[in-house]
N, C-alpha and C positions, 0 to 999 in steps of 0.2 A: 574621802569628803567630810568639811566640819560640818558641825551643824551650821554655822552663819552661809554657808554657801548654799547647804540646802533650801537653807528660808529663802534666801535670796529666788535659787531657780526656781522655787516651787511657785513663789511670790507671782514671778514673772511670768511663771507659766499661767495663772489665775489669770492674773490682767490679762493677758493679748488673748485666751480664750474667751474671757467674758466680756471684751472689746469685741470679738468676733462672731459672737452669739448675737450681740444688738445691733451689728452692721447688717448682717444676716435677717432678721427680726425687722427690721424697719424696710429693710429692700423686700423683704415677700409683703409685707401689711400696707408700702407702697404700689406692688403690682395689684396685689389683689383690689385695693380701691380703684386704681386707672382702669382695673377690667371690668367694674362695675358699671362705670358712666360709658365706658365704650362698645358695649351690645349693642351690636346691629345687625339684624335681619337680611342674610346673603340672601339672594335668588339667582342661582346660576343658570337657571331658564332667562330669565328679566337680561341678567347681563352677559348674553349669545345673544340675545337679540336686539341687544344698543348697540352689541359690536359689528354685528353681519349690516345694521341701517348706516352705520358708519362706512364700511368700505363702498368706493367707489368700482365702477364698472372699466374694467380696463380702455385706453384711449384710443386702440385702434394699432395700425400696424404707425411701427416705426419707421422713422425714414433715417434709412441706413443700416440698423439694428437687427438683430432676430436670427434671424437662418436664413444665410448666404447660400446655399443649399436649392434655397428649395424658392425659384422666380413666378413672378404671376405676370 
């Protein structure tokens, strides 16, 4: 491998490495800034009670469906 090809390969690797490092830095900074503004306090008990309040009671016997072996 001659010196010109070696320098070109090394320069290309350096440029690609710097571009990847810059992209990773931008991604991590963007992720860190978006997380700070989106901090929400979760209350799982309040979420569960809200979900339970949304559930409706069953409508009763369905006409023609359900358990055919149980006749009333």
